[in-house]
KEKE-3310 file (N, C-alpha, C; in steps of 0.2 Angstrom, whole numbers, plus 5000, padded with zeros to 4 digits):
npx = (5299:5298:5285:5281:5288:5282:5269:5270:5274:5262:5253:5259:5256:5242:5240:5239:5251:5257:5252:5259:5272:5272:5272:5284:5302:5307:5302:5305:5319:5321:5316:5325:5337:5333:5331:5344:5352:5346:5345:5346:5338:5325:5324:5323:5331:5345:5341:5327:5328:5334:5324:5313:5319:5321:5308:5304:5312:5307:5294:5294:5303)
npy = (5806:5794:5789:5780:5769:5766:5764:5752:5743:5743:5737:5725:5720:5720:5709:5711:5713:5702:5701:5712:5708:5697:5702:5704:5705:5718:5728:5723:5723:5737:5742:5736:5742:5755:5755:5751:5762:5774:5773:5781:5791:5785:5777:5779:5773:5761:5748:5748:5748:5735:5727:5729:5726:5712:5708:5711:5702:5690:5690:5691:5680)
npz = (5626:5633:5630:5618:5622:5635:5631:5623:5633:5640:5631:5630:5643:5642:5634:5620:5614:5608:5595:5590:5591:5583:5571:5566:5569:5569:5577:5590:5590:5588:5599:5609:5605:5608:5622:5625:5621:5627:5641:5652:5650:5650:5662:5680:5688:5690:5694:5692:5678:5675:5680:5671:5659:5661:5662:5649:5641:5646:5643:5629:5625)
capx = (5303:5296:5278:5281:5290:5277:5263:5272:5273:5255:5251:5261:5252:5235:5240:5239:5258:5258:5251:5264:5278:5271:5272:5291:5307:5309:5300:5308:5326:5321:5315:5331:5341:5330:5333:5352:5355:5343:5342:5346:5332:5319:5323:5325:5337:5347:5337:5321:5330:5335:5318:5309:5322:5320:5301:5303:5315:5303:5288:5296:5305)
capy = (5800:5787:5787:5774:5763:5764:5761:5746:5739:5742:5733:5718:5719:5718:5704:5713:5713:5696:5703:5716:5704:5692:5705:5704:5707:5725:5732:5721:5726:5744:5742:5734:5748:5761:5753:5751:5769:5779:5770:5786:5795:5781:5774:5783:5769:5755:5743:5748:5746:5728:5723:5730:5722:5705:5708:5711:5696:5684:5691:5689:5673)
capz = (5624:5636:5629:5614:5626:5640:5627:5621:5639:5641:5626:5632:5649:5640:5629:5613:5612:5604:5588:5588:5590:5578:5564:5564:5574:5569:5583:5596:5589:5589:5607:5612:5604:5611:5629:5626:5620:5631:5647:5658:5649:5651:5668:5685:5692:5687:5697:5688:5671:5675:5681:5665:5654:5662:5660:5642:5639:5648:5639:5621:5624)
cpx = (5301:5289:5278:5283:5285:5271:5264:5272:5266:5251:5253:5257:5245:5235:5240:5247:5260:5257:5256:5270:5278:5272:5280:5296:5309:5308:5304:5316:5326:5320:5321:5336:5339:5332:5340:5355:5352:5341:5342:5340:5326:5318:5326:5331:5339:5343:5330:5322:5331:5329:5314:5312:5321:5313:5300:5306:5310:5297:5289:5298:5301)
cpy = (5793:5785:5781:5768:5761:5761:5754:5741:5738:5737:5726:5716:5717:5712:5705:5713:5707:5697:5707:5712:5699:5695:5705:5706:5714:5729:5730:5723:5733:5746:5741:5740:5754:5760:5754:5758:5775:5777:5776:5791:5792:5779:5779:5780:5763:5749:5742:5746:5738:5724:5724:5726:5715:5704:5707:5704:5690:5684:5689:5682:5668)
cpz = (5627:5634:5624:5618:5632:5637:5625:5627:5641:5637:5628:5638:5647:5636:5622:5610:5608:5597:5586:5586:5584:5571:5562:5570:5574:5575:5589:5595:5590:5596:5611:5611:5607:5619:5630:5625:5624:5637:5653:5656:5651:5659:5674:5689:5688:5688:5693:5681:5670:5676:5674:5659:5655:5660:5653:5639:5640:5644:5631:5620:5628)
residu = (MET:THR:PHE:PRO:TYR:LEU:LYS:PHE:LEU:CYS:LEU:LEU:SER:SER:GLY:LYS:GLY:ASN:LYS:ILE:ILE:SER:ARG:GLY:ARG:THR:LEU:VAL:LEU:SER:LEU:PHE:SER:TYR:VAL:THR:TYR:PHE:PRO:LYS:VAL:ILE:PHE:SER:SER:LYS:GLN:GLU:GLU:LYS:GLU:ILE:LEU:ALA:PHE:ILE:LYS:ILE:THR:ILE:LEU)
# end
């Protein structure tokens, strides 16, 4: 379950995420829904969840 999400973070970190985001908002929306509905599966703690969400928001916006 975590693999697509982690792969996405790696792409963002390497700078290739801009190409993905520029393709459309669909991936971003699906990512946010993924994070919203499955936080307990992805994250080991609430603090980690907040940090990664903040990272995503700053990177996208």
